[in-house]
N, C-alpha and C positions, 0 to 999 in steps of 0.2 A: 215671448222671447224678443229681446231687444237686439238691434243691430250692434250696439256697443258691446254686448256680452260676446257676440261672435267675433268682433274685432279684438277684444281682450284675449279670447281663446287663441286667435290666430297669432298674436304677439307671443303668447306663452309657448305655443307649439314651435314657433321659430326659435325662441330661446333654447328650447329643449332639443332642437334639431330633429323634430318629428315631421319629416317631409310629407309623409302620407296625409297626416291630419292637416297640415298647413295647406296642402294642395286642395283638399276637400273644402276647407273653409274659404280659401280664395275663390274657388268655383262658386260656392254658395253666395258669397258677397257679390260676385260678378252678376249672378242671376238676379239677386235682389236689386242691384243697381239698374240692370236692364229693365226689370219690371217697373221700377220707379220712373225711369225715363219714358217708358211706354205710357204710363198713367199720367205723367206730368205732375205728380205730386208725391210727397213722402209716403212710404209704406206704413200702414198701421199694423197692429199685432196680428190681425186676421190675415192680412195680405202676406206678411212674413211667414206665417204658418202655411199658407197656400204654396208659397215658393218652396219651402222645405218639403212639403208633402209631394209636390210635383217632382222634385229631385229624388225623393225616396221611391216614388213610382217608377221613374226612369231607371233607377238602379235595379229595382226588382225585375223589370222587363229585360234589362241587359243580362242579369244573372240567368234568367230563363233561356234567353237566346244562346248564351255561351255554353250552358249545360247541353243544349240540343246539338251544339257544334263541337262537343267534346273539348272545350277549351277551359280545362280546370284551373289553369294558371290565371286566366282572366276572371273566372268565377270567384276565386279567392280574393283577388284585388277588389272586385266590385262588392263582395260581402264585407270586406274590411271598411270600405268607404260607406257602405250602407249603415254599418253599426255606428260610425261617427255621426252620420246625419240623424239617426234615430235618437241620439242623445239630446237633440234639440227639439224633439216633438214631445207633447204631453204623453203621459202613460197611455199605452195602447189598451183599449178595452177588449174584453173577450167577446166571443160570438154570442154568449148568453146575455151579456150586457147590451149588445146591439139589439138582440131579440126583444129585450124588455123595453128599450127606448122605442123601437119600431112598433111594438104592440101598443104602447101608449099613444103614439101618433095616429095609428090606424083607428083606435077607439075614439080619440078626440075628433078625428075628421069624419068618422062614420064611413070609412072606406068599405066598399062592397065587392071588391074583387080586383083582379089583375089590371083592369082598365083604369084603376085609380093609382097605379104604381107611381106614375110621374108626380102626382100631387103629394103622395106620401113621401117620396124621396126628396122633394123640394122643401118639405118641412123638417125632415129627419137630418139631412146632411149638415145644415148649420149647427145642429146640436152635437154632431160627431166630428166636427172640423178638427183635423189633426190627431184625433183619437182613434179613428178607424178608417179603413180604405173604402172607397165607394163601391168597389167590386163586391166585397164581402157584404156590405150593407144592402146592396141590390139583391144579392142571393137570398139574404134573410127576409127582406120585404117580399120577394117573389114567393118564397115558401109560405109565409104567413098569409098573404093574400090569396094563395091557392086554396087555403083551408077556410076562407071566410064564407 
């Protein structure tokens, strides 16, 4: 995902007067710029995916918090923003696909139990970058290592 694509989409959403989409894209570009400033170098593809993934995670957490607080109006807004952000991530893989990838890493490393979870996760997450959440991957790895 290139920053230029997001900028083009922002221009298009402004032309179409799609304020919700424009707002989300402005926020995303702002986060990308802040990350770039913090790193003191331009963002590469992986870092851009990291920024988008971080925003997706933040929106999911907000949705959960708003649901607990019975704020359905805010839940709907966050879900709409989340769907816009998801369009900029690669296709999300299923739990079964996570399981297959995790099993391959476990076998390749010769992991022998839950004590090796950190090592497995450090090898697995770069493969899943942008395609799956860390929470779900962690759950899958824990299940698989419990049965080793």
